[in-house]
C-alpha positions in Angstrom: 16.9 148.7 -221.5 20.1 147.0 -219.1 22.4 144.5 -220.3 22.1 140.9 -219.3 24.8 140.2 -216.3 27.4 137.8 -218.0 28.2 134.5 -215.7 31.5 133.6 -215.5 31.4 129.7 -215.9 32.0 127.4 -213.3 35.6 126.5 -212.4 35.0 122.9 -212.7 35.7 120.0 -209.5 37.9 118.2 -209.2 37.6 114.8 -207.7 39.6 111.3 -207.8 37.4 109.3 -206.3 33.6 108.7 -206.6 31.5 107.9 -204.0 32.0 104.4 -203.6 35.5 105.0 -203.7 36.9 104.1 -206.6 39.7 105.9 -208.6 37.7 108.0 -211.7 40.8 110.1 -212.4 44.3 108.0 -212.4 45.6 111.2 -213.6 45.1 113.2 -210.8 46.0 110.2 -208.1 48.7 111.4 -206.0 49.7 107.7 -205.6 50.2 107.9 -201.7 52.5 105.5 -200.1 50.3 102.6 -197.6 51.7 103.5 -195.1 50.5 107.0 -195.2 47.3 105.5 -196.8 46.4 104.0 -194.0 47.2 106.8 -191.5 45.4 109.2 -193.5 42.7 106.6 -192.5 43.8 106.5 -188.7 43.5 110.1 -188.4 39.9 110.7 -189.8 38.8 107.6 -187.4 40.5 109.4 -184.9 38.8 112.6 -185.9 35.3 110.8 -185.6 36.0 109.3 -182.3 36.9 112.8 -181.1 33.9 114.6 -182.3 31.6 111.8 -181.0 33.0 111.3 -177.2 33.8 114.9 -176.8 31.0 116.7 -178.0 28.8 114.2 -175.5 31.1 115.2 -172.4 30.4 118.6 -173.3 26.3 118.2 -172.7 27.2 116.2 -169.5 28.9 119.3 -168.4 32.4 117.7 -168.1 33.9 120.4 -171.0 32.6 123.7 -171.7 32.7 124.0 -175.2 33.7 122.3 -178.3 33.5 122.6 -182.2 33.0 119.2 -184.3 34.8 118.8 -187.9 32.4 115.7 -188.8 32.0 115.2 -192.1 34.8 117.6 -192.7 37.9 115.2 -192.2 39.2 114.3 -195.4 39.6 118.3 -196.4 42.2 118.4 -193.3 44.0 114.9 -193.9 44.3 115.5 -197.6 45.7 119.0 -197.3 48.0 118.2 -193.8 49.7 115.2 -196.1 50.8 117.6 -198.6 52.4 119.9 -196.2 55.8 119.4 -196.0 57.5 119.5 -192.2 59.0 123.5 -192.5 55.7 124.7 -194.0 54.1 127.2 -191.2 49.8 126.5 -190.5 47.5 129.8 -190.3 44.2 127.6 -189.0 40.3 128.1 -188.5 39.1 126.0 -185.6 37.8 123.2 -187.8 41.3 121.8 -188.7 42.3 120.1 -185.5 43.1 117.2 -188.1 46.0 118.8 -189.1 47.4 119.4 -186.2 47.3 116.1 -184.7 48.6 114.6 -188.7 51.9 116.7 -187.4 52.6 115.5 -184.1 50.2 117.7 -181.4 49.6 115.0 -178.8 46.3 113.9 -177.8 47.4 114.6 -174.5 48.3 118.1 -175.0 45.0 118.4 -177.2 42.9 117.8 -174.0 44.6 119.7 -171.7 44.0 122.8 -173.3 40.6 121.9 -174.2 39.6 121.8 -170.2 42.1 124.7 -169.9 44.3 123.0 -166.9 47.9 123.3 -165.1 48.8 121.1 -167.7 47.5 123.5 -170.8 50.2 124.6 -173.2 48.3 127.9 -173.6 47.4 128.1 -169.8 43.8 128.6 -169.7 44.7 131.8 -172.5 42.8 130.4 -175.0 38.8 129.1 -175.2 38.7 125.3 -175.9 39.3 124.4 -179.6 41.9 127.4 -180.6 45.3 125.2 -180.3 48.8 126.8 -180.9 51.9 124.7 -181.1 54.6 126.4 -182.2 56.7 123.4 -182.8 54.7 122.3 -185.5 54.4 125.6 -187.0 50.6 125.7 -186.2 49.7 129.1 -185.6 47.1 130.5 -182.7 43.9 130.1 -183.8 41.3 132.9 -183.4 37.8 133.5 -182.6 37.4 136.6 -184.8 36.6 135.2 -188.4 39.4 135.8 -191.0 42.0 137.7 -189.1 44.1 135.0 -189.9 44.5 135.2 -193.7 46.5 138.8 -194.1 48.5 137.1 -191.2 49.1 133.9 -193.4 49.9 136.5 -196.6 52.7 138.5 -193.9 54.3 135.0 -193.0 54.7 134.1 -196.7 56.1 137.4 -197.7 58.7 136.6 -194.7 59.4 133.3 -196.0 59.4 134.6 -199.7 62.3 137.3 -198.6 63.8 134.8 -196.7 64.1 132.6 -199.8 63.9 129.1 -197.2 61.7 127.6 -199.4 58.6 127.6 -196.4 55.4 127.9 -197.7 52.4 128.8 -195.6 48.9 127.6 -195.9 45.9 129.0 -194.4 42.3 127.7 -193.6 39.1 129.2 -193.2 35.5 128.5 -193.7 33.2 130.2 -196.7 31.8 132.7 -194.5 35.7 134.3 -193.8 35.2 134.9 -197.7 32.8 137.8 -196.9 35.1 140.0 -194.7 37.8 142.0 -195.6 40.4 140.3 -194.5 39.7 137.5 -197.3 40.3 140.3 -200.2 43.1 142.2 -198.7 45.0 138.5 -198.0 44.2 138.0 -201.6 45.6 141.2 -202.8 48.6 141.5 -201.4 49.6 137.9 -201.9 48.4 138.1 -205.5 50.6 141.0 -206.1 53.5 139.9 -204.1 53.3 136.3 -205.6 53.7 134.9 -202.0 54.1 131.6 -201.1 50.7 131.0 -199.7 48.1 128.4 -200.2 44.6 129.3 -199.0 42.1 126.5 -198.5 39.2 127.6 -198.3 36.4 125.1 -196.2 33.4 125.5 -198.4 31.1 123.5 -195.8 27.8 125.4 -197.1 27.3 127.6 -193.9 28.5 130.4 -191.8 27.4 129.4 -188.7 23.4 130.3 -189.9 24.2 132.3 -192.5 24.1 129.9 -195.7 26.6 130.5 -199.1 23.7 131.4 -201.2 23.5 134.6 -198.7 27.6 134.6 -198.9 28.4 135.7 -202.7 27.0 136.2 -205.9 29.7 134.2 -208.0 29.4 130.7 -208.5 31.9 129.5 -206.9 34.3 130.8 -204.5 37.3 129.2 -206.3 36.5 132.0 -209.4 37.3 134.6 -206.7 40.6 134.2 -206.9 41.1 135.1 -210.7 40.7 138.8 -209.7 43.6 138.8 -207.8 45.8 137.5 -210.7 45.8 134.0 -208.9 44.5 130.3 -209.4 41.5 129.3 -207.9 41.2 125.4 -207.7 37.3 124.1 -206.7 38.0 120.4 -205.2 35.6 117.6 -203.6 36.6 118.4 -199.5 35.5 114.9 -198.9 37.5 113.3 -201.2 40.9 113.1 -199.7 42.8 112.0 -202.6 41.8 114.8 -204.7 42.7 117.2 -201.4 45.8 115.7 -201.1 46.6 116.1 -205.4 45.5 119.5 -205.3 47.5 121.3 -202.2 50.5 119.3 -203.5 50.3 121.3 -206.7 49.5 124.3 -205.0 53.1 123.8 -202.9 54.9 123.1 -205.5 53.7 126.0 -207.2 54.3 128.3 -204.0 57.6 126.9 -203.5 59.0 127.2 -207.1 58.0 130.7 -206.6 54.7 131.1 -208.5 52.6 132.4 -206.5 49.8 131.8 -204.3 46.5 129.8 -205.1 42.9 129.3 -203.9 41.7 126.1 -203.2 37.6 126.1 -202.5 37.0 122.4 -200.7 33.8 121.3 -201.3 32.6 119.4 -198.4 29.7 119.6 -195.6 29.7 120.4 -192.1 26.8 117.8 -190.2 27.0 118.6 -187.2 26.4 122.2 -184.9 28.6 125.1 -185.9 29.7 124.1 -182.3 28.3 123.5 -179.2 26.1 126.5 -178.3 24.9 125.9 -181.8 21.1 124.6 -182.5 21.1 123.9 -186.3 17.1 123.0 -185.9 16.7 126.6 -186.1 18.2 127.5 -189.4 19.1 124.0 -191.4 16.7 121.8 -193.3 17.0 118.4 -190.6 16.8 116.8 -193.5 19.9 118.3 -195.3 22.8 116.3 -193.5 21.5 113.1 -194.1 21.5 113.6 -197.7 25.1 114.4 -197.0 25.9 111.1 -194.8 25.8 109.3 -198.4 28.9 111.2 -199.3 30.8 110.7 -196.2 34.5 111.3 -196.5 35.4 108.3 -194.1 33.0 105.5 -195.8 34.5 106.9 -199.0 38.2 106.4 -198.0 37.1 103.2 -196.2 36.2 101.6 -199.4 39.0 103.3 -201.3 41.4 101.2 -198.8 39.4 98.1 -199.2 39.4 97.7 -203.4 42.9 98.3 -202.6 42.9 95.5 -200.1 44.5 97.4 -197.5 41.1 97.2 -195.4 39.8 94.7 -193.5 37.1 94.5 -190.8 39.7 92.3 -188.1 42.0 95.6 -188.7 39.2 98.3 -188.7 38.5 96.7 -185.1 41.6 96.7 -183.9 42.5 100.0 -185.4 38.9 101.5 -183.1 40.2 99.9 -180.0 43.6 101.3 -180.1 42.2 104.6 -180.8 39.6 103.9 -177.7 42.8 102.9 -175.9 44.8 105.8 -176.7 42.0 108.8 -176.3 40.5 106.5 -172.9 44.5 107.1 -171.7 45.3 110.7 -172.7 41.7 111.8 -171.4 42.1 110.0 -167.6 46.3 111.7 -167.1 44.1 115.2 -168.5 41.7 115.3 -166.0 44.1 113.9 -163.5 45.8 118.0 -163.8 45.3 120.1 -161.4 41.8 122.2 -162.8 43.6 125.6 -163.0 47.4 126.5 -164.4 49.4 128.1 -161.4 48.3 132.0 -161.2 52.0 132.8 -161.3 51.6 132.3 -165.2 50.0 135.0 -166.0 53.4 136.8 -165.8 55.2 135.1 -168.1 55.6 134.5 -172.0 55.0 138.5 -172.5 59.0 138.9 -172.6 61.8 136.7 -172.6 63.6 137.5 -169.5 60.8 138.5 -167.2 61.6 142.6 -165.8 61.6 143.7 -162.1 58.1 145.3 -162.3 56.2 141.8 -163.3 58.6 139.7 -160.9 57.6 141.9 -157.6 54.1 142.3 -159.1 53.9 138.3 -159.1 55.8 138.1 -155.7 53.1 140.4 -154.0 50.1 138.8 -155.7 51.8 135.1 -154.4 52.2 136.6 -150.8 48.9 137.6 -150.6 47.3 134.2 -152.2 49.6 132.4 -149.5 48.2 134.8 -146.4 44.7 134.4 -147.7 45.1 130.9 -147.6 42.1 128.6 -149.5 39.2 130.2 -151.3 36.4 129.1 -148.7 38.5 129.3 -145.0 37.5 132.2 -142.9 39.8 135.0 -142.1 
């Protein structure tokens, strides 16, 4: 007779706010300053506005590709608040809020989406695959999970330098099925590297539900096999995310090693603008999660603390709309393509003779040929 499989106890879900925005666990409240509370809310509203506007632009043919993060704003902003300026971020493609929080400009953001002449990446990446060195935001890659061992390597380097830097890497629940996830957690556990793994468990890896990704009760409990703590947090509760992220970063800086955070949230929109979730998802499912909307929950919390009013909301929305419209106008006014010569740049600190020769030859050819469409 086969032995019964022993099911591990589920890792408890950390929450600070209930669905109505009331503090239910004061001991877990990170006690964020008033100014930062209002700034977190502003960035949540900004993200929601960007998703609505840019997905609409993609449908209009004004943008080639876009990925929304509607419903996941609290995971982004709660964790971003806890990070220090010197920390490095190895993101997935649903962390634009982390980059914007750290100082990524809206005009830069739009230029990258368009791949135009002012694109800081010079048209070398897909839209939504940002890279911002000055804010320590490492290039996003499409392959699932590749950033995880890279983050561990960076954390190991910081550990050797003893410079107090911590590294955060973000990924979805689907990435936990990749070898990169297991390699990353194993090495981080062995080295006690100052790395925080933030898994956005939003229920779906494109069209594959979590139930088909893993047989474990939670993702957080996978950490224990690698000798590191695993924490499960309500990813729609910005205060809870901020609390567990701050604790994980404090552990990392104190030399106590890595932490795996499972942020339980939900992807309310499609995986990307190229996806049709109606083909694999019950259409009533997103509606059920609207009741746990992270932006609305945080708004109610601010209201209860007398930090929110209808007048301030109106002013805030109008300001965001003005900022977004101005940045979009500036980005769309840029020449549509990066200079051709830019393809020879950023490989070497000083361009070698053979690349300079190729660049000059190409520019000479283009000058002789003239604009595309002219008779020759």
